[in-house]
N, C-alpha and C positions, 0 to 999 in steps of 0.2 A: 331499773333495778339498782339498789344501793351497792356500792363497792366497799367491801370490808377489808380491814387489815387482816394480816395472816392470823393474828391471835384471835380476833373476833370470828374469823371463818372457822377456826378450830373449835371454838365454843359451839357454833351452830352444828358442826359435824358431830360433836359429842351428843348434842341433843338428839340428833338423828339416830345415833348408835344406841341411845337409851330408849328409843321408842320401840313399840312392838310392831314393827313393819319389816318386810323383806324386799320391799321395792327399792330400786337402786337410788343412789344419791349422786347428783351431778355438781361438780365444782368447776366453775368457770375461772380459769387461771391462765391468762395469756402470758404472764411474766414467768419465764422459766425459773427464775430464782424462787418465786412463790411456790411453783410446782415442786421444786426440790425441797422446799421447807416442809410442805405437806408430806412428801415421801419420807423425809427424815423423822418427822414427828410420829407418823403411824407405822413406820417401816418395820419395827421389831415385832409388832403384833399382827400385822396384815400380810397376807400373801400378795405378790405382785404379778400381774398379767399384762402382757404387751400385745396389742392388737396385731402388730406386725408378724407375730408368731403364727397367725392364722392366714397369712398371705404367702403365696409361693411365686417367686421370680417376678414376672411382669404381669400379674393377674390380681384382680380384686380379692379381698379377704373372703374366707369361707364363713359366712354369717352363721350358718347352721352349726358348724363346728364350734364357733365362739359361744353361741347360746347353750349348746350342750355342755361345754366346759363350765359355764357359769351356773348351770343347773346342778352340777355335781360337786359344788364347792364344799370343802370341809372346814374352811377357815375364812374369816372376813378378808375381803380382797380389795386392793387398789388396782384399777384398770387404767393403763396409760395408752395413748395413741388413738382413741376413738375420735377425739376432736380433730386431730391431724388428718385422719382418714376421711372424715366427712368434709373437712375443709378442701381436700383435693378432689373428692369424687362427687360431693353434693347429694349423696344418697340419704336424704332426710327421712325416708321411711324406716331406715334402721333405727334411728333415734326414737321415732315414735313407737316402734315396736318394743324397744328396750325400756322405755320409761314406765310402762304398765306391767312389766314382768315381775313376778315374785320368785326370788331365787332362794336357795337353801341357806345362804348366808348373806351377811351384809356386803353390798357391792358399792364402791365409790368410784365413779368415773372422773378422773382428772382430765379436764378437756381444755385444749388450746385451739384457738382458731375458729370457734363456732359460737362466739358470744351472741351475735345477732340471732342465730337460729335457736339457741336455748332461751333467750329472752322472749322470742316469739312464742315458744311453747309455754313459757311461764305466764305470758299475757292471756293465752287461751285457756289455761287450767289453773284456777286459784289454789287448789290443794297442792298441785305440783309446785307452784310458786312459793307456797308457805313451807312445805315439808321436804322437798326433794332437790332444792337447788340453792346455791349461793355463789356470789361473785367476789373474787379477791382482786384487790387493786392491781393494775398493770395493763400494758397495751400490747396488742398483737404486733408482731414484728417479723412476719414470714416474708421471705423473698425467694421464690423458687423459679428456676429456669428449666424448662423441659426441652431437651434436644431430641429431634427426630433421630432414631438409631441409624438412619442412613447417613447422617453426618458423623463422620468418624473423628470425633473429638473426645478428649479425656474429660470425664465428668466426675462429680463427687459420688454419685450413685449410678450404677449400671442398669437398674430396674426399679420398679415401684416398691418392691420389698425393701431394698436398700434405702430408698427415699424415706419410707416410714420409720425405719430404724434410726436414721439420722435425726429425723424430726422428733421422735420420742426421746432421743438423747439430748434434745434442746438446741440442736443446730438450726439456725434461722435462715441462713443464706446457703442454698443448696442448688447444685446443678444435677440434672438427672436425664438418663435416656429412657424413654418409655413410649410405647405405642398406645397406651390407655388415653381415653379422652378426658384429661384432667381439667379442672377449673382452678381459678385463682393462681394460675402459673403463667409465666411468660413463655410463649412457645417459640422455639427456634427450629424452623423447617428448612432453612437454606443457610448457606454460608454468608449471604448478605445479612440475614437476621442475626447470625452470630457476630458479625462485624458491628452491627448497630448495637448489640448488647454490650460488646466490649468497648465501643466508642459511641456513647449516646449522642454526641454532637455531630456525628458523621452525617452529611447532608445529601450525598449522591443518591439518586433514585435507584430502586432495585433493578430496573431494566437497563441500567447503564452498562452492565457487563453480563456475560453469560454465567451460569452457575459454576461452570468449570473455572472461569476466570476469577469469579469471586472466591472460590476455594484457594486458588493460587495467591490472590491478593491478601486473603486472610492470613495465610501462612507466611507471606513475605510481601510487605507493602512498599518495598524499595522500587522506585520507578524511574530513576535517572539512568542515562546511558543507553537507552534503547533506540532503535530506528524509529523515525517519526510515525510510520504506519503501524507500529506495534501497539497492542492494547495497553501496555504499561505506560507508553508515552501519553496516551489519552488519560489513563488513571492518575498520572502525575498531577493532573488538574484538580483532583479531589482534595488535595492538601495545598493547592496553590503553589505547585513546584514546577510550573512550566515557564522556562525563561525565554524560549523562542517566541517572539511576538506573534508570528503567524499561527503557530501551533496553539498558542493561548487564545487567539481570536477564534480559531476553528473549534476549540474545546468549548468556549463560551456559547457557541451557536449550535452545539450538538447535544441532544438529549441522551445519546448512548453511543457505544463504540461503533456500531454500524453506520450511524449518521456521521460520526467523526471521520471515518475512512472516506465516505463519500464527499463530505465537506472539505476534506483535505484537497480534493480535486476541484470542487465547484465554488468554493468560497471566493475565489478571485473574481468571479463574474459580478458579484455584488459589492466589490470593494470600492471605497471612495478613492479619488485621485490622490489624496494626501498620503495614503499608505500604500498605494498601488505598486510603486517602483520597488520599495523594500520588500513587500510581501510577494511580488512576482518571483524574485530570486530565492526567497525562503521556501516558497511553494514548489519551485522547480526541484529543489533538493528533496522535499518531502514526498513528492508523488513519483519519484523516479522508479520505485519498485512496485507501484500499484496501479500505474496509469492504464494498463491494458484492460483492467476490469471495468473501468468507468468511461473509457475513452470514447466509445461510440455514442453513448448517451451525452457526453460532454460536447462532442462535435455537433450533435443534433441540436443541442440547446443553443450553442453559439450561432448556428444557422437560423434557428427560429427567432432569436433576438436580433438578428442582422448585425452581429458584432464582428469587429475586425479580428479575424483569426490570427493574424501575425502578432497581435498584441496579447492574446490570451493563450497562445500555444507555446510549447517549448520544443527543443530538439531532442527530447528524451527518447522518443520512439519514431520509427519510420512512418507510422500512420500520421503522427502530428506533423512531421517534416513535410510529408506529401500534401497534407491538408494546407499547410502554409503556402506551398508552391501553387496549389489549386486556387488559393485566394488571390493570387497575383494576376490571374488570367484576365487579359484585356486592359490592365493598368498601364498608363503611360509612364508612371514613375514608381520606383520601388520604395516602399515605406522604410523609414529609418528603423522602425521596430522590427522589420523582417531581418535586417542585417544584424541587429543587436541580439535578437532571440534565436537566430540561426547562424552562429558564428562560422560554421563551415561554408555556408553560402556567401557570407561576407568575404571570406578569403577567395572563393571562386570568382566573385565579382570584382575583386581588387585588380587594379591595373598592373600589368607587367609592361615595363618600359622597353620597347623594341628599339629604342634609339631613333625612332622615326614617328613623329606625332601622328601622321596620317594612319600608320598601321596600328599604333597604340589606341587611337580613338576608334578605329574600325572594330577592334576586338572588344573594346568596352561596350559599344553599342550592340555588337553581335550577341554578346552574352545577355544583355538586358532584353533584347527582342526574343531570344530563345527561351528565356525564363518566363516572360510575360505573355508570349503568344500574341503579339500585336502586329498590326499591318503598318509598316513604316515606309511610306513612299520615298522619302528622302534616302533611306538606306538602300532600297532597291535601285534607285537611280545611281547611287555611288557604286554599287556592285556592277551595274551596267557600264559605268565609266571604266572601272578597273578591268572589266572583261576586254576592253580595247587597249588600255595602257599597260596592263599586266605588271603591276608593281612587284609581284613575286620574283621577277627576274633580277631584282636587286639582291636577292639572297643566293648564296652559294649552295651547291648541292650537298646533300647529306654525305655522300661518299667523299667529297672534298674534305669535309671536316673530320670524318672518321679516319681518313688516310693519315691525318696529322696527329691523331690521338695516340695516347700511350697504349701500346699493345699489351702491356702488363695489366691493364684495366680489364674488368670483367663486364661483358656486354649483356644488357637486359633489353629484350624486345617486347614492348607492350603494344600490341596491335591496335591501330586506330586512335593513337594518342596524338591529339592536335595541340597547337600552341595556346588554345583558349584556356588550358588548365595550368599555364605557367605560373600565374599569380597564386593559385591554390598550392601547387607543388612547392613553390618557394616558401610560402607561409608555413606549410606543414613540416617541411624539412628543417626550417629554422626552429620550430617548436621542439623538434627532436634533437637539436644540437648538431645538425649536419652542415657541412660546408659545400656550397654548390659552385659550379662553373657552368653557365648556361649559354648556349648558342642556338640560333635559329637557322634552319636550313630548309631547302625546298626538296620535295620528293620528285621522283620521276613521274612523267605523265604518260598515260592517264593514272590517276591515283588509285591503282588497284594493287592488291597484295602480290599478284602474279608478276607485276612489273617492278615491284619495290622490295623484293626479298633477298636480292643478291648480297646486300650489305651484311646480312646475317650469315649467309653461307660463306662469304669471303673473309669473315673475321677470323684471324688466326690465333687470337687469344682465347681465354676462358669465356664461357657464356652460359647464361641461364637458359632453361627451357623457355620456348616462346610462350608468352602469356596472351591468350585470346579472349579473356573475359570481357574486356571493354568492347571489342568488336562484336562479340556475340550478343552483348547487351543491346547494342544499337540495331541489331537485326532480329530482335525478339519482341515484337509488339504484343504478343499474347500474354507476356508477363505483366503488362501495365494496362490492360483493357484499353489499348490505344485505338479506339473506334474512330478512325479518321485522322487525317494528317494534322489537325489543329487541336488534338487532345492536349491536356496539361502535361508538360514534360516532367512528370514526377520521377522519371528514371534518372534525372540528374543526381538525385540523392544516392542512387546506387553507383553512379559513375564515381562520385567522390569517395564512397566506401571502398571501391576497387583500388583507387589511387592510394588510400590510406594503407591498405594491405600491402601494396607494392612497395611503398616507402618504408613501411615497417620491415618488410622482408629484406630490403636493401640495407637498412641499418644493422639488422641482425647479422647479415653476411659480413659487413664491415667489422663488427665487433668480434665475430668469430674468425677474423683474419682470412676469410676466403679470398680477399683481394684488398689492396690498399685504396683502390678507386673502382667505382662501378659507373658505367655509362648507360644511361637510360635513353632510349630513342624509339622511333616507330617507323612503320612503313608509310603511313599516310594519316591524315586527319579525317574529319567527317563534317557534314553540314546538316544542321537542323533546318535552316532557312530554305535550303533547296527543296526540302519536303513541304514546308509551309507555303512557299511562294511559287513552287514549280508549276510550270505550264508548258505544254508542247509548243515548240516554236513553229513558225510559219513554213519552215523548210520541210519538204517531204523527201525523205531519203530512201534510196533503194536498199541501203543496209539498215538493219533493225537496231534501234537503240539498245544499249546494254547498261546494266547497273542503274536501274530506274531512269534510263535515258540520259545519264550524265555524259556518256561518251558513245561513239558510233564508229565502227570500222570504216576506214576510208573507202569510198567508191567514187572514182573520178568522173562518173556519170553525173554525180551530184555537185551542187555548188556549196562550198564551205561557208558557213555563216561567219559574219564578222566577229561575233562574240565567242567563236571557237578557235582553239589553236590546234596545230597539227604536230603529232609526235608518236613515235613507236607504232605507226600504222593505224592511228586513231585520230578522229576529230574529237576534241575535248571541250566541253562548254565551260566558259569562265564566268557565266552569269547563272541565274536560277531557272533558265529554260530547260526543257527536256526534249531529247529526240524521241520520236514516237516508237512504241514497241517495248520499251523497258518496263519491267514489273514495278508498279508503284510501291513505295515504302511509306510507313506511317511514323517512323521514328527519325532515323538519320540515314544519309547516303554518302557515298564517296565514289570517286571515279572522275569527278570534274576537276576544274582548275580554279575554284574560288580560293581565297586565302585560307579559309578554315580547312579546306581539303588538302591543299598542297604544302602548307607550311608545317614542319614537324620540329619538335625540340630535340636537342642533343644536350643532355644534362649529365655532368660529371659529379658524382657524389663522393665525399670523403669525410672521415672523422676530422675534428678540428686540428689535429697535429699536422695534417697535410698542408703544404704551402703551394698556393697558386693564386693567380689573380681572378677575382670575380668580375665577370663581364655582364 
């Protein structure tokens, strides 16, 4: 169909007006300026009708009412909005019905947006083509975005009626809320759709976030400064604003936020060695607050892939720390990664210099064996030698040292604290800025609380309430599923946590001026290896063994074993044998005379201003 100038179109319309026909005339005029030109030209002599006036709120027009209105005209009429209505609804049958109607007056429909439809009708009907239609130059320029009303966003039109009004007025770019099934519009049903409409080059997939998150992102797309596990830290990658290399790597390998959270935890497994070291520490920080959710699955995957747990785990959670301890079982050497990734255990394993290489080396190996659960024949032979030479006699008694101590100090009794923890205590106290004076003493034999509690009762200065948590821990196998004496010693992690609380308590007391100095000591230590290696000795005693067989009341009808010493009415074993009759333990025992049972620390704590020599 030929496109006419506005002047030529007016000539054709005049020919229509001069003909003896009451069928309607259709003017295709997609250019709003041309429509306004026609309106201005015929405006004074024609009545104006708008299709939107037959529409109510968010419903289609009342076609019957429109036809009734056109049938009762008393003046030639220009009708606006029919094209826009059909453009959005596609109700072609209305047009076909109107083209054959005979009205009481001349009716001219000024139509925008249905050029193809009107040309199709003209091709089908030659008379219609010749007598009832013309086309004015101009191009369709509609751009309508329809928002689902459930999306609470401000739009140009709140319903279909308002959309038609705006379109009839010549507005080409319109946003509308409507539940009608419109065509030739861009539909926005989610906040993701709204975001894509606002930012056409936005590339993130729709399932990257939940609808609620898309709503928040649409309202505020600032994503810097959030915790690594927060969805906004993931969303920062949408605009390439992730500076953390590990988080960026995880983002690039995650299709959505759920995958991102999981990959925060799992990505390390597939990491190449080039980036592993850097990414390990970045990941440790990233998963600190979400590790529990994926931890079981992560551990299962490490086990399935036969990966070294000490390399891929952190000390963020007790479960991970215990899994690292579990991974050491049976190892002859503790991996470097274990100490690096579990700093508290590195401090536990650190040497404390007793001023005697033989004793220092003893406790170094004792801690390694305790941690790894290995059978070390050389160490057992050394303990057997010590059971005869008894090097603990080189140390003075606890009471000897306490008698010389400052009675203005406040005494702290931590039950079952052995000298194996001196390296850890020293490291922890140093981190807290405390000054220490450390001495090593021997307890009374046998190493039972009943024999070693007078030091606390006789102390005339201030003292804390006795702390039994460490001792209770060593006697509570049910807490660790310790099914058998060689179960993994995961309880060591809890031992260190108890020490942390004790040292924190001591520092707080010093800061609160409860005392200028605080002395931490114990009644006895305890032995893990006496549980692991313990066996009943060949001697059959008339007296029953006590405390897992570590000691036995003296009965002179019996012969004292060479590996036992005699004190306070007991024979006390200094090796890892057991007297028969004692209840077996599955964690640790005391009562005997091995170095780990008999040697106890006496540690004086003070704030840095205090002056004394560090021994």
